[in-house]
ROTORRO-378952 format. One record per residue (C-alpha): x, y, z. Coordinates in pm, whole numbers. Each point is the difference from the previous one (the first is absolute). Example, Ala and Ser with C-alpha at 12.3 -4.5 7.8 and 13.67 -1.06 7.14 Angstrom:
2
mardo px->1230 | py->-450 | pz->780 $
mardo px->137 | py->344 | pz->-66 $
***
This chain:
69
mardo px->694 | py->-988 | pz->192 $
mardo px->54 | py->372 | pz->-60 $
mardo px->-265 | py->89 | pz->256 $
mardo px->217 | py->-173 | pz->263 $
mardo px->335 | py->143 | pz->-114 $
mardo px->214 | py->175 | pz->258 $
mardo px->256 | py->173 | pz->-220 $
mardo px->-201 | py->305 | pz->-111 $
mardo px->-100 | py->211 | pz->304 $
mardo px->59 | py->328 | pz->-186 $
mardo px->-180 | py->-87 | pz->-323 $
mardo px->-242 | py->277 | pz->-102 $
mardo px->-123 | py->-110 | pz->-343 $
mardo px->-70 | py->-348 | pz->-136 $
mardo px->-105 | py->-91 | pz->-354 $
mardo px->-152 | py->-349 | pz->-14 $
mardo px->-234 | py->43 | pz->-294 $
mardo px->-57 | py->-295 | pz->-236 $
mardo px->175 | py->-259 | pz->217 $
mardo px->-281 | py->-256 | pz->19 $
mardo px->-58 | py->74 | pz->369 $
mardo px->-316 | py->-171 | pz->120 $
mardo px->-235 | py->53 | pz->294 $
mardo px->216 | py->-180 | pz->258 $
mardo px->294 | py->223 | pz->-89 $
mardo px->-216 | py->311 | pz->9 $
mardo px->-138 | py->-89 | pz->341 $
mardo px->349 | py->-76 | pz->132 $
mardo px->119 | py->338 | pz->-121 $
mardo px->-297 | py->177 | pz->160 $
mardo px->89 | py->-159 | pz->336 $
mardo px->374 | py->49 | pz->-32 $
mardo px->190 | py->246 | pz->216 $
mardo px->320 | py->-55 | pz->-196 $
mardo px->3 | py->337 | pz->-176 $
mardo px->-67 | py->263 | pz->269 $
mardo px->107 | py->292 | pz->-222 $
mardo px->-187 | py->-110 | pz->-312 $
mardo px->-182 | py->291 | pz->-167 $
mardo px->-83 | py->-131 | pz->-348 $
mardo px->-106 | py->-348 | pz->-110 $
mardo px->-91 | py->-111 | pz->-351 $
mardo px->-182 | py->-334 | pz->-29 $
mardo px->-172 | py->60 | pz->-334 $
mardo px->-49 | py->-291 | pz->-237 $
mardo px->6 | py->-275 | pz->261 $
mardo px->-266 | py->-263 | pz->69 $
mardo px->-168 | py->161 | pz->301 $
mardo px->-370 | py->-41 | pz->79 $
mardo px->-205 | py->306 | pz->95 $
mardo px->-12 | py->-121 | pz->361 $
mardo px->380 | py->-9 | pz->13 $
mardo px->25 | py->343 | pz->-161 $
mardo px->-242 | py->137 | pz->261 $
mardo px->212 | py->-153 | pz->277 $
mardo px->312 | py->160 | pz->-145 $
mardo px->-173 | py->339 | pz->-23 $
mardo px->-110 | py->-22 | pz->363 $
mardo px->320 | py->-139 | pz->149 $
mardo px->231 | py->223 | pz->-204 $
mardo px->-205 | py->320 | pz->21 $
mardo px->306 | py->186 | pz->134 $
mardo px->180 | py->-27 | pz->-335 $
mardo px->29 | py->309 | pz->-220 $
mardo px->-64 | py->-214 | pz->-308 $
mardo px->-150 | py->-348 | pz->-41 $
mardo px->-54 | py->-116 | pz->-358 $
mardo px->-219 | py->-308 | pz->-38 $
mardo px->-167 | py->51 | pz->-340 $
***
């Protein structure tokens, strides 16, 4: 749901650690263009497979900080 939100175009930092996010949510976030100004994303402590983490690293390589572990 958050990956499709339209109310946060200026958001630069997002803390989503330990929110029980699973692979489908991680993949949706990787493909999302909802947060064009995002610089820092914290997804530590969620239920993401290595494949999903690799997708996030690749698709969000422009971020200053991406925390997955």
